[in-house]
C-alpha angles and dihedrals in degrees: 000000000000093000120081119184111207116168144146139198094218100100092044091052089054092049096048099036108029107026111027120053096235093169087074090058096039091051099046139074118339093350095061110117095016129082121358137198087267089066097058099089093052093045093051096044091048091051094046090049089054093047091050101041104031109023106031093059088061095055098088091050091056091052097044108025093036131182105300128211116207129157095345094312134100125213123191126203109289092235089064092066097059092044091049092053092045090055091048096044091049091057094250099116139050095332086083090072087068104097092188093059108098089208097059116112136228116266088243091064096037089053088061092045092049090051089061092047093049093045092051094050118354092187094057099050098071092064091063102030095052087052089053093051095045095048088051089060094051087047094054102036110021126100120242094266094051091045094047092052101044112023103067091053095043092048090052092046093239088121121035126214135216140189114235115194114121124081130185092261101029117054112141088005093073089163089069094062115135101199107125136210122202123190117246130202089266113082114249093009120112138178113246125208122174149085128258126190138193088033108166108223091001090146129016141138099233100089131039094234137021119211112207119204096206131184115221139155119246109225110269095024119130122268123260130033092316093068097052125106130190124238136193103229114178123193089229119036112234117247125229090279091051093252125128109290138167125350109270098211093258107144134184113227095189145298131259121256101230136190090229144010085044092164090061110084111226102192143195105225121200115197121202102359086159095033094252103104116118136185141184116241112239112225127342128345116261119280119214088352094303120119132199097231103109097044088051094045091050089067091061094035090057092050092048090050089058090046089051091056088047091050090051090050089050092055092046092049094052090049092048095049091051092047091054093050092047094047091051092054104034110095111204136137132356129272116264089222095052109016093164092062093081134242118333139192107276093243084079091064116099098227095047088052088050090052093046093047089050088056095044094051093045095049093045092048092047093048090050092051093049095045093047088050093054089043089057091049091053091048094048091050099046110027124102092203110097096201090049090051092048092052093045090050091051091053091050092049094053098035096056100073091041095048090048100044108026093043094049096043092047093044090060091050090046093052090047087057089050090053090051090054088061094049113202092350090063089063091055120093089221087076125063104242098071090065095045090053090048094047095044095056094079095060097077086055102039122096093010121336117272090255089061087051091052091049089051091052095051101030100042113011096045087051103037112129091359090305097306096117095055091039090055088050092051091045091064090061090048088054092050094052092048091052098046107030090106095045106145095228104024107038095109091055093045087053089055090052090050088050091051089048089056089048091049094051089050087053089056091047093050093050090048087054092052091050090049089057090050093249095140093157088072088073093063094042096056103026098101092047090048091053089048089053091049090052093049089052095048094043092054092050092052095043091051091047086057091044093056090056094044095047089055088054092048091054094045099044102036129216096292095060115114092237095047096103091055097050093041087051092054091053091048092049090057095046093046092049094049093048102038109027110019094064086070085085089069092050089052092050090052091052093048094047091050087057096201108187099183090120090062099034097058114094115257088239091064088070091051098047095127 
């Protein structure tokens, strides 16, 4: 078997029990009286056990058997079905979208669990995670009838859910969709006609029904995104008892043949080929030709963007864990510092250690970003303190594009370093890194390309509430620097963070200057690099937060303590990142200040001179 699932709960236990104040989440809102911090270890261990024993053995089937399209139907590997149902039956799937279920867990905890699931088989995860997101839309925006029909079966996993935005001629330009909705004689029910593509889980044979959350334009509504509404379109129309009924004219026109995630069906979905497809309008009818669809769908899109960053982290972590194990056992070469001592495991070579530390710091930073984002979502939902809710929402708004784009871009680079640790074996499909690299490449594209995320950061998040939201986010980094600039062990690294903050603010000033000159194209030219700079800044801050806690443990426990390597490694991650990766913010500043426009000045024909 090429895949090799190696994972641990250790970093998640640090996050949930030593870094974040999870008692605040467990003790508030709908979680009060349920789980507590004392339950974290058993929850994580149980989830990891299921990931290892139930899900991981299905991973090779997904990569070799694939999802298969034949005669309008899609079949997934048989092993997927048993794993899917075990996830659902153990309460680790879409049941967590049920806010009335006392056993549902905070997003912060579910994020850790979903990391194990995605790491064990990245192609299986979307079948449950998309159902969680789509059922959440029905929960929050559906009327009592729609909720009563769909939610019980989606929470149980009996019916799956999807998110249907993209069309063959409208990808990022969602406002140009052509799928139409026409009112019927039944209130709230519309006929749906159109085609969607790249629909994850759009067809499969795991569940008895598939519920599509599809964007469409009701006739007479205004052009663009403002005129779009959201519809609940099941593959099979529910009968009068809410059970699977007649076929609803929802057909699969094929699935994509992908370089990775081959067990996850990415489908073309045709609605209303025979004019018999119906869907329930989600929310209120349009007013003045304006629908609620995009605002509703953004809730799920933002959830899925966080999940995308998490999936990228999962792939990078599996690759890193395998690379570490391989490097510790692969004997090759002699140390530069003592060549006469004989051959050594490659983990003793400086450049291999550099590659491993790059991966370690990236995965730990990404995990911290994602966990804190979920933590803020939990706080925003459950706190009774309006100021605390406002601050938590501000963090979520800024974090989402960073989590989606920075984590997925850096994960691909991290996995590439893991492959390099293996040498030629890494490029071979008989070893686990090749699949991780292939699987991971979709994440910078999914849920809005990373360029779209960077434009969201600069065009929306920088300017939100006259800049107050982003200034609040930056202010937290300032406060951390002020509180720890004299730290006895980490002061040099905090100083590097302070320098990076100054560079970042100069990036903002330089961009404001370009805009003042009417040079709006500079936003698009530098957006991706600015997002990366933002990610470097935030990653350093979070790694240093962890290092402060870890250094205290190192000092208290001493070098002979069983957990010393873990805490010493946390400190080393922060130091390495601050000295070796964080300085990229200075390079990005220099590039932006130079303002080179050659990429736009060159004639288009220069790119096509074949």
